[in-house]
Residue frames relative to the residue before (quaternion, step in Angstrom):
aa qw qx qy qz dx dy dz
M 1.0000 0.0000 0.0000 0.0000 0.00 0.00 0.00
M 0.6694 0.4816 -0.3105 0.4729 3.56 0.97 -0.79
S 0.6056 0.5309 -0.3524 0.4767 3.59 1.08 -0.65
A 0.6424 0.5260 -0.3196 0.4565 3.59 0.95 -0.86
L 0.6659 0.4993 -0.3055 0.4626 3.58 0.92 -0.87
E 0.6309 0.5214 -0.3344 0.4672 3.59 0.99 -0.77
L 0.6947 0.4734 -0.2798 0.4637 3.59 0.84 -0.97
A 0.6473 0.5132 -0.3227 0.4620 3.57 1.02 -0.75
E 0.6482 0.5063 -0.3151 0.4736 3.58 1.01 -0.78
A 0.6521 0.4937 -0.3090 0.4852 3.58 1.21 -0.49
G 0.6615 -0.5579 0.2826 0.4139 3.58 1.30 0.06
L 0.5622 0.6078 -0.3975 0.3957 3.60 1.23 -0.04
S 0.3891 -0.6573 0.5841 0.2745 3.54 -1.28 0.45
V 0.1058 -0.8389 0.5331 -0.0289 3.57 -0.71 1.13
F 0.1753 -0.7116 0.6699 0.1192 3.52 -1.11 0.86
V 0.1065 -0.7704 0.6255 0.0622 3.59 -0.94 0.90
F 0.1214 -0.7876 0.6025 0.0433 3.57 -0.72 1.12
D 0.0235 0.7699 -0.6377 0.0088 3.56 -1.05 0.77
K 0.4559 -0.7045 0.4696 0.2745 3.56 -0.88 0.92
G 0.7524 0.2046 -0.1646 0.6041 3.58 1.30 -0.18
R 0.7040 -0.3246 0.3208 0.5442 3.53 -0.96 -0.94
A 0.5310 -0.6704 0.4107 0.3161 3.57 -0.77 1.01
G 0.8213 0.2741 -0.2102 0.4540 3.54 -1.07 0.86
Q 0.5790 0.6377 -0.3534 0.3650 3.59 1.22 0.22
E 0.6049 0.5487 -0.3827 0.4320 3.62 1.17 0.08
A 0.8395 -0.0058 0.0035 0.5433 3.64 -0.72 -0.97
S 0.5939 0.5869 -0.3617 0.4147 3.59 1.09 -0.71
W 0.6984 0.4330 -0.2547 0.5098 3.57 1.14 -0.65
A 0.7316 0.5028 -0.2471 0.3885 3.56 0.86 -1.02
G 0.6298 0.5909 -0.3389 0.3732 3.60 1.09 -0.57
G 0.6521 -0.5566 0.3768 0.3508 3.52 -1.34 -0.14
G 0.4020 -0.7502 0.4501 0.2703 3.58 1.10 -0.60
I 0.3544 0.7128 -0.5260 0.2994 3.60 1.13 0.52
I 0.2893 -0.7669 0.5493 0.1625 3.58 -0.77 1.03
S 0.6389 0.4021 -0.3647 0.5450 3.49 0.67 1.27
P 0.4832 -0.5815 0.5381 0.3727 3.58 -1.15 0.42
L 0.4980 -0.5972 0.5175 0.3572 3.57 -1.16 0.52
Y 0.8244 0.0029 -0.0518 0.5637 3.57 -0.87 0.96
P 0.0523 -0.8738 0.4810 0.0486 3.62 0.70 1.02
W 0.5944 0.5846 -0.3688 0.4110 3.61 1.15 -0.47
R 0.5964 0.5686 -0.3671 0.4316 3.61 1.23 -0.16
Y 0.6589 0.5597 -0.2947 0.4072 3.57 1.21 -0.41
A 0.6191 -0.5457 0.4267 0.3700 3.53 -1.33 0.42
P 0.6379 -0.5369 0.3827 0.3980 3.62 -1.15 0.50
S 0.6022 0.5696 -0.3662 0.4228 3.60 1.09 -0.58
I 0.6376 0.4863 -0.3256 0.5011 3.61 1.10 -0.61
T 0.6338 0.5327 -0.3280 0.4550 3.59 0.95 -0.83
A 0.6314 0.5473 -0.3362 0.4346 3.59 0.99 -0.83
L 0.6843 0.4643 -0.2838 0.4854 3.59 0.89 -0.92
A 0.6665 0.5152 -0.3122 0.4391 3.58 0.89 -0.93
T 0.6573 0.5143 -0.3195 0.4488 3.59 0.92 -0.87
W 0.6444 0.5064 -0.3281 0.4697 3.60 0.96 -0.82
S 0.6655 0.5123 -0.2999 0.4525 3.57 0.92 -0.90
Q 0.6478 0.5343 -0.3269 0.4336 3.57 0.90 -0.91
Q 0.6628 0.4887 -0.3032 0.4795 3.56 1.06 -0.70
A 0.6918 0.4914 -0.2733 0.4531 3.58 1.12 -0.67
F 0.5603 0.6780 -0.3799 0.2865 3.58 1.06 -0.69
P 0.6515 0.5224 -0.3689 0.4081 3.69 0.71 -0.80
D 0.6924 0.4524 -0.2826 0.4858 3.60 0.87 -0.90
L 0.6186 0.5515 -0.3450 0.4407 3.59 1.01 -0.77
I 0.7052 0.4557 -0.2743 0.4688 3.58 0.78 -1.01
A 0.6244 0.5279 -0.3427 0.4626 3.60 1.01 -0.74
S 0.6560 0.5108 -0.3069 0.4632 3.58 0.98 -0.86
L 0.6556 0.4987 -0.3129 0.4728 3.60 0.95 -0.84
N 0.6331 0.5325 -0.3344 0.4514 3.58 0.96 -0.84
E 0.6940 0.4900 -0.2747 0.4503 3.54 0.90 -0.99
S 0.7434 0.4411 -0.2394 0.4421 3.58 0.86 -0.95
T 0.7835 0.3230 -0.1689 0.5032 3.60 1.09 -0.60
G 0.3966 -0.7190 0.4808 0.3075 3.59 1.14 -0.49
I 0.5861 0.5563 -0.3687 0.4594 3.58 1.28 0.22
D 0.2885 -0.7780 0.5406 0.1384 3.57 -0.59 1.19
S 0.2686 -0.7894 0.5356 0.1335 3.60 -0.60 1.13
E 0.3862 -0.7764 0.4362 0.2405 3.58 1.34 0.13
L 0.0702 0.8014 -0.5824 0.1166 3.55 0.67 1.12
S 0.0975 -0.7799 0.6174 0.0340 3.56 -0.86 1.01
T 0.1484 -0.8134 0.5609 0.0413 3.58 -0.82 1.00
E 0.3460 0.7886 -0.4449 0.2461 3.57 1.10 0.73
G 0.5810 -0.6211 0.3723 0.3717 3.60 1.22 0.12
M 0.3404 -0.7143 0.5731 0.2133 3.54 -1.40 -0.05
L 0.2203 -0.7552 0.6086 0.1032 3.55 -0.94 1.02
V 0.1286 -0.7982 0.5875 0.0334 3.56 -0.73 1.12
T 0.0133 -0.7930 0.6088 -0.0184 3.57 -0.72 1.09
A 0.8168 0.3014 -0.1837 0.4563 3.55 -1.33 0.10
T 0.5050 0.6016 -0.4819 0.3883 3.56 0.65 1.09
D 0.2789 -0.7578 0.5670 0.1626 3.57 -1.03 0.80
E 0.5695 0.5999 -0.3644 0.4278 3.57 1.29 0.40
R 0.1686 0.8510 -0.4880 0.0961 3.56 1.18 0.54
E 0.6975 0.4708 -0.2938 0.4533 3.59 0.76 -0.98
K 0.6368 0.5202 -0.3214 0.4697 3.57 1.00 -0.80
A 0.6630 0.5098 -0.3023 0.4573 3.58 0.96 -0.87
L 0.6707 0.4993 -0.3029 0.4573 3.57 0.89 -0.91
A 0.6536 0.5048 -0.3123 0.4696 3.57 1.00 -0.81
W 0.6300 0.5422 -0.3322 0.4458 3.58 1.01 -0.80
G 0.7225 0.4885 -0.2553 0.4172 3.57 0.90 -0.90
V 0.4800 0.6778 -0.4464 0.3332 3.60 1.19 -0.21
G 0.8464 0.1499 -0.1360 0.4926 3.56 -0.74 1.08
L 0.6258 0.5287 -0.3480 0.4558 3.59 1.24 -0.05
S 0.5931 -0.5805 0.4264 0.3598 3.55 -1.19 0.54
P 0.7231 0.3678 -0.2667 0.5203 3.66 0.88 -0.76
K 0.0036 -0.8669 0.4985 0.0000 3.56 0.79 1.04
V 0.3477 -0.7169 0.5780 0.1764 3.52 -1.34 0.54
I 0.0832 -0.8068 0.5849 -0.0081 3.56 -0.78 1.09
E 0.3124 -0.7173 0.5884 0.2043 3.56 -1.00 0.84
I 0.0342 -0.8041 0.5933 -0.0141 3.58 -0.75 1.05
S 0.5733 -0.5955 0.4372 0.3543 3.55 -1.24 0.33
D 0.6531 -0.4897 0.3924 0.4238 3.55 -1.30 0.28
E 0.6351 0.5415 -0.3342 0.4379 3.58 0.99 -0.81
E 0.6592 0.4941 -0.3081 0.4759 3.59 0.95 -0.85
A 0.6481 0.5149 -0.3200 0.4609 3.58 1.01 -0.78
R 0.6508 0.5152 -0.3253 0.4531 3.59 0.99 -0.76
V 0.5924 0.5357 -0.3702 0.4743 3.59 1.14 -0.52
L 0.6620 0.4974 -0.3035 0.4714 3.58 0.99 -0.82
E 0.8184 0.0224 0.0570 0.5714 3.57 0.83 -1.05
P 0.1347 -0.8512 0.5018 0.0742 3.61 0.27 1.20
N 0.6984 0.4786 -0.2825 0.4510 3.63 1.14 -0.43
V 0.5999 0.5813 -0.3447 0.4282 3.59 1.31 -0.06
V 0.3874 -0.6939 0.5592 0.2361 3.57 -1.00 0.89
L 0.2147 -0.7804 0.5786 0.1006 3.57 -0.87 0.98
D 0.2419 -0.8004 0.5347 0.1225 3.57 -0.44 1.20
E 0.7888 0.0529 -0.0057 0.6123 3.56 1.13 -0.69
T 0.6740 -0.4333 0.3689 0.4710 3.56 -1.28 0.12
P 0.3399 -0.8085 0.4458 0.1789 3.58 -0.48 1.17
L 0.3333 -0.6746 0.6126 0.2419 3.47 -1.44 0.15
W 0.2091 -0.7869 0.5756 0.0754 3.53 -1.07 0.81
M 0.0760 -0.7796 0.6215 0.0098 3.56 -0.85 1.08
P 0.1874 -0.8651 0.4535 0.1039 3.59 0.29 1.27
R 0.7229 0.4599 -0.2575 0.4468 3.61 1.11 -0.49
I 0.4812 0.6435 -0.4541 0.3850 3.58 1.24 0.26
S 0.1693 -0.7891 0.5874 0.0601 3.54 -0.97 0.94
S 0.1620 -0.7407 0.6303 0.1669 3.52 -1.37 -0.06
V 0.1858 -0.7621 0.6128 0.0957 3.51 -1.28 0.47
R 0.4537 -0.6390 0.5302 0.3235 3.56 -1.15 0.54
N 0.2903 -0.8420 0.4258 0.1596 3.51 0.19 1.36
S 0.5978 0.5571 -0.3771 0.4360 3.61 1.05 -0.57
R 0.6833 0.4585 -0.2803 0.4943 3.57 1.02 -0.80
M 0.5980 0.5393 -0.3624 0.4693 3.59 1.09 -0.59
G 0.6314 0.5279 -0.3243 0.4664 3.58 1.03 -0.77
R 0.6399 0.5138 -0.3206 0.4730 3.57 1.01 -0.80
A 0.6597 0.5084 -0.3108 0.4579 3.58 0.98 -0.84
L 0.6522 0.5018 -0.3172 0.4714 3.59 0.98 -0.82
R 0.6233 0.5333 -0.3404 0.4595 3.56 1.01 -0.77
Q 0.6746 0.4868 -0.3027 0.4650 3.58 0.88 -0.90
A 0.6238 0.5348 -0.3376 0.4592 3.58 1.05 -0.75
C 0.6382 0.5068 -0.3247 0.4799 3.59 1.04 -0.73
L 0.6525 0.5127 -0.3134 0.4617 3.59 0.94 -0.86
N 0.6854 0.4958 -0.2767 0.4558 3.57 1.07 -0.75
H 0.6436 0.5763 -0.3347 0.3763 3.60 1.08 -0.66
P 0.4547 -0.7267 0.4407 0.2664 3.62 -0.72 1.00
K 0.7131 0.4441 -0.2649 0.4733 3.62 1.15 -0.42
I 0.6648 0.4679 -0.3053 0.4959 3.59 1.26 0.13
Q 0.1031 -0.7380 0.6629 0.0730 3.53 -1.08 0.84
L 0.1645 -0.7957 0.5801 0.0578 3.55 -0.53 1.22
L 0.0702 -0.8098 0.5818 -0.0259 3.55 -0.50 1.26
E 0.0753 -0.8349 0.5452 -0.0108 3.56 -0.17 1.31
Y 0.7956 0.2276 -0.2336 0.5105 3.53 -1.31 0.53
R 0.5128 0.5956 -0.4235 0.4505 3.53 1.04 0.93
E 0.1663 -0.7873 0.5869 0.0897 3.58 -0.11 1.21
V 0.2772 -0.7937 0.5311 0.1055 3.54 -0.86 1.04
I 0.1782 -0.7300 0.6477 0.1262 3.53 -1.20 0.69
L 0.1622 -0.7661 0.6175 0.0746 3.55 -0.80 1.08
S 0.0673 0.7989 -0.5913 0.0878 3.56 -0.81 1.01
G 0.5569 0.5944 -0.4519 0.3638 3.56 -1.28 -0.15
D 0.4999 -0.6147 0.4842 0.3712 3.54 -1.00 -0.86
L 0.7539 -0.4118 0.2490 0.4472 3.57 -1.27 0.09
D 0.7122 0.4626 -0.2671 0.4554 3.58 0.98 -0.76
S 0.7958 0.1083 -0.0700 0.5916 3.60 1.21 -0.38
P 0.0094 -0.8261 0.5630 -0.0225 3.60 0.50 1.18
K 0.2022 -0.7778 0.5879 0.0919 3.54 -1.05 0.84
V 0.1803 -0.7773 0.5985 0.0712 3.55 -0.98 0.94
S 0.0799 0.7799 -0.6184 0.0543 3.55 -0.89 0.95
S 0.0029 0.7769 -0.6292 0.0210 3.54 -1.20 0.61
Q 0.8394 0.0023 -0.0570 0.5406 3.54 -0.88 1.01
S 0.6920 -0.5186 0.2465 0.4375 3.55 0.94 1.07
Q 0.6182 0.5061 -0.3631 0.4794 3.57 1.21 0.38
G 0.3154 -0.7495 0.5529 0.1817 3.56 -0.95 0.90
Y 0.1863 -0.7694 0.6040 0.0921 3.55 -1.15 0.69
V 0.2587 -0.7672 0.5734 0.1257 3.55 -0.87 1.02
S 0.0944 0.7952 -0.5894 0.1065 3.56 -0.83 1.01
G 0.5368 -0.6219 0.4626 0.3332 3.55 -1.12 0.62
R 0.7955 -0.0020 0.0243 0.6054 3.54 1.08 -0.78
V 0.2412 -0.7504 0.6033 0.1216 3.53 -1.20 0.69
V 0.1301 -0.7743 0.6163 0.0616 3.58 -0.97 0.92
L 0.2090 -0.7492 0.6165 0.1223 3.56 -0.86 0.99
A 0.1207 0.7549 -0.6324 0.1248 3.56 -0.61 1.21
A 0.2629 0.8353 -0.4297 0.2204 3.51 1.05 0.96
G 0.5004 -0.6891 0.4254 0.3064 3.60 1.15 0.45
A 0.8555 -0.0998 0.0902 0.5001 3.55 -0.98 -0.92
W 0.6572 0.5129 -0.3039 0.4611 3.59 1.24 -0.38
T 0.3975 0.7533 -0.4592 0.2522 3.61 1.25 -0.07
G 0.6452 0.5316 -0.3245 0.4425 3.57 0.93 -0.88
N 0.6385 0.5194 -0.3217 0.4680 3.58 1.00 -0.82
M 0.6496 0.5313 -0.3240 0.4367 3.58 0.95 -0.85
F 0.6534 0.5461 -0.3168 0.4177 3.58 0.96 -0.84
T 0.5654 0.6045 -0.3987 0.3950 3.58 1.12 -0.49
G 0.5753 0.6109 -0.3703 0.3983 3.59 1.19 -0.48
V 0.7360 0.3053 -0.2095 0.5667 3.58 1.23 -0.43
K 0.5314 -0.6870 0.3640 0.3364 3.54 1.31 0.66
L 0.4905 0.6286 -0.4399 0.4131 3.54 0.97 0.96
S 0.3207 -0.7361 0.5643 0.1920 3.56 -0.94 0.88
C 0.0447 -0.8013 0.5957 -0.0320 3.55 -0.88 1.00
P 0.4065 -0.7560 0.4568 0.2334 3.63 -0.79 0.94
I 0.4858 0.6590 -0.4515 0.3548 3.64 1.22 -0.08
K 0.0877 0.8082 -0.5684 0.1269 3.58 -0.68 1.11
P 0.6020 -0.5790 0.3953 0.3823 3.63 -1.19 0.39
M 0.0464 -0.7446 0.6654 0.0270 3.53 -1.14 0.83
K 0.3326 -0.7971 0.4773 0.1618 3.53 -0.27 1.34
G 0.0182 -0.7712 0.6361 0.0179 3.53 -1.14 0.73
Q 0.1609 -0.7896 0.5868 0.0797 3.58 -0.99 0.86
M 0.1601 -0.7936 0.5865 0.0228 3.53 -1.12 0.86
L 0.2428 -0.7249 0.6203 0.1758 3.53 -1.37 0.35
L 0.1737 -0.7578 0.6184 0.1151 3.55 -1.25 0.54
F 0.1816 -0.7719 0.6043 0.0775 3.54 -0.76 1.13
G 0.5742 -0.6301 0.4177 0.3141 3.55 -1.13 0.74
P 0.7362 -0.4183 0.2827 0.4506 3.59 -1.28 0.19
C 0.1572 0.8092 -0.5469 0.1461 3.57 -0.73 1.07
D 0.2198 -0.8147 0.5111 0.1633 3.62 1.19 -0.44
L 0.3247 0.7849 -0.4729 0.2340 3.60 0.97 0.82
V 0.7647 0.1710 -0.1535 0.6020 3.58 1.21 -0.29
N 0.3671 -0.7623 0.5074 0.1633 3.53 -1.16 0.69
R 0.7889 0.1410 -0.0397 0.5968 3.56 1.26 -0.36
V 0.6675 -0.4587 0.3689 0.4560 3.58 -1.26 0.06
V 0.0641 -0.7667 0.6383 0.0242 3.56 -1.00 0.91
L 0.0969 -0.8038 0.5869 -0.0066 3.57 -0.82 1.09
A 0.1638 0.7762 -0.5918 0.1431 3.57 -0.81 1.05
N 0.8587 0.0062 -0.0239 0.5119 3.57 -0.94 0.96
G 0.7215 -0.4703 0.2459 0.4448 3.57 0.98 0.86
R 0.6774 0.4265 -0.2870 0.5262 3.60 1.27 0.02
Y 0.1633 -0.8197 0.5481 0.0331 3.55 -1.10 0.69
A 0.2347 -0.7118 0.6443 0.1524 3.49 -1.35 0.58
I 0.0731 -0.7964 0.6004 0.0008 3.56 -0.89 0.99
P 0.2718 -0.7737 0.5451 0.1744 3.62 -0.58 1.07
R 0.2542 -0.7358 0.6068 0.1607 3.54 -1.19 0.65
A 0.6792 -0.5240 0.3337 0.3908 3.55 -1.22 0.47
D 0.6921 0.4670 -0.2812 0.4731 3.60 1.12 -0.55
G 0.6365 -0.5644 0.3184 0.4182 3.60 1.27 0.23
R 0.5248 0.6246 -0.4216 0.3959 3.60 1.23 -0.15
I 0.2545 -0.7475 0.5932 0.1567 3.56 -1.29 0.35
I 0.2465 -0.7154 0.6392 0.1376 3.52 -0.99 1.00
F 0.0214 -0.7981 0.6020 0.0094 3.59 -0.90 0.87
G 0.1811 0.7851 -0.5704 0.1595 3.57 -0.80 1.02
S 0.8994 -0.0698 -0.2357 -0.3614 1.43 -2.41 0.14
T 0.5135 -0.6039 0.4922 0.3597 3.55 -1.31 0.12
L 0.1899 -0.7396 0.6297 0.1428 3.55 -1.34 0.19
E 0.0921 0.8345 -0.5198 0.1579 3.56 -0.18 1.36
D 0.2333 -0.7537 0.6025 0.1202 3.55 -0.93 0.99
V 0.2853 0.7789 -0.4937 0.2612 3.57 0.31 1.31
G 0.5769 -0.5858 0.3856 0.4187 3.59 1.18 0.36
F 0.7303 -0.4067 0.3107 0.4524 3.55 -1.18 -0.61
E 0.2753 0.7355 -0.5553 0.2735 3.57 0.80 1.07
R 0.1585 -0.8693 0.4653 0.0515 3.57 -0.07 1.32
I 0.5733 0.6466 -0.3962 0.3103 3.62 1.01 -0.66
P 0.4163 -0.6807 0.5381 0.2715 3.63 -0.84 0.93
D 0.1743 -0.8197 0.5413 0.0684 3.59 -1.00 0.73
R 0.6735 -0.5346 0.3580 0.3640 3.50 -1.33 0.46
D 0.6251 0.5488 -0.3529 0.4284 3.61 0.94 -0.79
A 0.6650 0.4891 -0.3012 0.4772 3.56 0.92 -0.89
F 0.6237 0.5435 -0.3422 0.4455 3.57 0.98 -0.81
E 0.6940 0.4810 -0.2910 0.4497 3.58 0.78 -0.99
S 0.6522 0.5127 -0.3170 0.4596 3.58 0.99 -0.79
L 0.6823 0.4780 -0.2862 0.4733 3.57 0.89 -0.94
Y 0.6643 0.5146 -0.3131 0.4425 3.57 0.90 -0.90
A 0.6394 0.5124 -0.3246 0.4725 3.59 1.00 -0.79
S 0.6497 0.5067 -0.3168 0.4698 3.60 0.98 -0.82
A 0.6415 0.5328 -0.3258 0.4454 3.57 0.99 -0.82
L 0.6915 0.4619 -0.2850 0.4767 3.60 0.91 -0.89
S 0.5979 0.5534 -0.3600 0.4546 3.57 1.13 -0.60
M 0.6963 0.4537 -0.2653 0.4888 3.58 1.03 -0.79
I 0.8013 0.0697 0.0271 0.5936 3.58 0.88 -1.02
P 0.2348 -0.8399 0.4652 0.1517 3.62 0.29 1.21
I 0.6471 0.5498 -0.3324 0.4103 3.60 1.00 -0.74
L 0.4761 0.6638 -0.4422 0.3702 3.60 1.26 -0.15
E 0.5055 0.6525 -0.4204 0.3767 3.59 1.21 -0.35
E 0.6951 0.4665 -0.2639 0.4791 3.58 1.18 -0.57
I 0.6363 0.5503 -0.3113 0.4420 3.59 1.28 -0.16
P 0.4834 -0.6719 0.4670 0.3110 3.61 -0.84 0.88
L 0.3321 -0.7053 0.5914 0.2060 3.53 -1.13 0.75
E 0.2511 -0.8278 0.4909 0.1035 3.56 -0.61 1.14
A 0.8295 -0.0476 0.0805 0.5507 3.61 0.97 -0.69
Q 0.0870 -0.7189 0.6831 0.0954 3.48 -1.43 0.38
W 0.0693 0.8077 -0.5827 0.0564 3.59 -0.90 0.84
A 0.2701 -0.7444 0.5896 0.1588 3.52 -1.36 0.21
G 0.0196 -0.7761 0.6302 0.0127 3.53 -1.24 0.58
F 0.4271 -0.7102 0.5138 0.2219 3.55 -1.33 0.19
R 0.2499 -0.7419 0.6067 0.1383 3.54 -0.66 1.14
P 0.4200 -0.6653 0.5387 0.3013 3.59 -1.16 0.50
G 0.1931 -0.8262 0.5223 0.0856 3.56 0.08 1.32
S 0.0115 0.7891 -0.6126 0.0426 3.55 -1.08 0.79
P 0.6300 -0.5401 0.3804 0.4082 3.61 -1.13 0.51
E 0.8489 0.0110 -0.0737 0.5233 3.55 -0.80 1.14
G 0.5657 -0.6398 0.3753 0.3603 3.60 1.18 0.41
L 0.4828 0.6858 -0.4178 0.3494 3.56 1.27 0.30
P 0.3418 -0.7693 0.4975 0.2093 3.62 -0.60 1.05
W 0.4065 -0.6294 0.5967 0.2874 3.49 -1.41 0.30
I 0.1139 0.7726 -0.6157 0.1055 3.59 -0.73 1.07
G 0.6533 0.5059 -0.3509 0.4406 3.57 -0.24 1.19
A 0.7060 -0.4803 0.3504 0.3847 3.52 -1.36 -0.24
V 0.2755 -0.6970 0.6382 0.1761 3.52 -1.11 0.83
S 0.7442 -0.0793 0.0469 0.6616 3.53 1.24 -0.69
D 0.7223 -0.4045 0.2969 0.4759 3.61 -1.23 -0.04
K 0.7596 0.3947 -0.1922 0.4799 3.56 1.08 -0.75
L 0.7694 0.3310 -0.1629 0.5214 3.59 1.15 -0.57
W 0.0426 -0.8026 0.5927 -0.0521 3.54 -0.73 1.20
V 0.1576 -0.7927 0.5838 0.0773 3.55 -1.25 0.36
N 0.0137 0.7416 -0.6707 -0.0019 3.54 -1.25 0.63
S 0.4255 0.6895 -0.4502 0.3752 3.56 0.18 1.31
G 0.6774 0.5184 -0.3612 0.3768 3.54 -1.36 0.03
H 0.3338 0.7848 -0.4676 0.2325 3.59 1.14 0.56
F 0.3330 -0.7928 0.4559 0.2295 3.57 1.37 0.01
R 0.8375 -0.1480 0.1141 0.5135 3.64 -0.58 -1.08
N 0.7077 0.5025 -0.2261 0.4421 3.59 1.28 -0.18
G 0.2125 0.8312 -0.4953 0.1364 3.57 1.13 0.57
V 0.6889 0.4758 -0.2994 0.4576 3.59 0.83 -0.91
V 0.7143 0.4622 -0.2870 0.4402 3.58 0.70 -1.01
L 0.7351 0.4225 -0.2498 0.4677 3.61 0.96 -0.73
S 0.4757 0.7333 -0.4195 0.2449 3.60 1.18 -0.34
P 0.6723 0.4752 -0.3527 0.4447 3.70 0.76 -0.72
A 0.6998 0.4716 -0.2819 0.4565 3.58 0.85 -0.94
S 0.6818 0.4846 -0.3158 0.4480 3.60 0.86 -0.87
S 0.6429 0.5108 -0.3277 0.4673 3.60 1.04 -0.69
R 0.6453 0.4984 -0.3186 0.4833 3.59 1.01 -0.78
L 0.6551 0.5134 -0.3172 0.4545 3.59 0.96 -0.86
L 0.6155 0.5326 -0.3434 0.4687 3.59 1.01 -0.76
C 0.6812 0.4918 -0.2828 0.4627 3.55 0.87 -1.00
D 0.6098 0.5537 -0.3508 0.4456 3.60 0.97 -0.80
Q 0.6945 0.4721 -0.2817 0.4641 3.57 0.88 -0.93
M 0.6826 0.4931 -0.2973 0.4500 3.57 0.91 -0.88
M 0.7346 0.3929 -0.2184 0.5082 3.59 1.13 -0.64
D 0.4276 -0.7278 0.4382 0.3089 3.60 1.32 0.15
R 0.3766 0.6998 -0.5080 0.3322 3.55 0.97 0.94
T 0.6177 -0.4988 0.4312 0.4285 3.55 -1.29 0.22
P 0.3696 -0.7688 0.4700 0.2269 3.64 -0.55 1.06
I 0.5843 -0.6064 0.4200 0.3384 3.56 -1.16 0.65
V 0.7631 0.0434 -0.0397 0.6436 3.59 1.19 -0.58
D 0.6589 -0.4791 0.3841 0.4344 3.55 -1.27 0.24
P 0.3072 -0.8000 0.4841 0.1770 3.64 -0.50 1.10
T 0.4419 0.7536 -0.4289 0.2299 3.60 1.21 -0.37
P 0.6930 0.5007 -0.3325 0.3981 3.68 0.71 -0.89
Y 0.7316 0.4568 -0.2317 0.4499 3.60 1.12 -0.58
Q 0.4485 0.7287 -0.4369 0.2775 3.58 1.27 -0.01
P 0.5079 -0.6803 0.4358 0.2988 3.59 -0.79 0.99
W 0.6255 0.5767 -0.3521 0.3901 3.58 0.99 -0.75
K 0.5422 0.6354 -0.4089 0.3675 3.61 1.18 -0.32
T 0.7875 0.2696 -0.1490 0.5339 3.58 1.13 -0.57
L 0.4887 0.6601 -0.4434 0.3590 3.61 1.21 0.16
């Protein structure tokens, strides 16, 4: 949807196909942290996209709120990182970057989050934000519906056929003619590429989440031992997540519940007194080293997918970068690391 809006704003007419209701897959199921988890572990190419996006998010969300009337609930309270043995690496990574990393005392951390158990001297990232991604998806959908150059076609499963030089798009036995085709199908991107006889490493990586009822026990994102708590404006807490290579197996399971619930109580013991409202699963578009494909497979076939765990945070930058390349504009960052041909 964000790619469609970028291309439409650049003057192109865009058809958007979704096999269901737009914004209901990974965009809905994730947590909405506007940062990679442990960002110092990622390649500079991921940092470049994330940094551009982080700077763009406040204006983006304000614009969506104004144009659609849907509040995406942007929170700018930062992220507290506990239980990491990568302190020196993290501090060195943050030097000179906007999402800087600060070492704080246990006492300072307890002032920020009095209900959180601190396993080690924590790190504080004051400029990290989060968004209620389900509401952001609703706002993007409405923006697409409102845009005169976008036709949003939902519940339309697409068949891609032909070859790289002349890809053909059909849905519900109807063919669609287009100058260029963009695959932004998330975890299903690899399946779509088989229609043009191309192998693609993007595949589903299942993640499961828990939702705790209104409690107002944390004020900002808290990250510990690879798991995170994210507060929502209504006082609820999202807690996640698992990482499972099981294909398109969507059903939430007991093992994941027990693992997540134990991690949640380890981080915030008082959550034991809070009702659990939901457990769900979604599919990240897994890719080698978490590096997305953003660019041309051929003159006619393009892709913007494979963002793995960072779809929300990278979405503004990757959509702008795709549009820059398609419109022959100066790109916001060097597009070379994300080119599909590097792994074809």
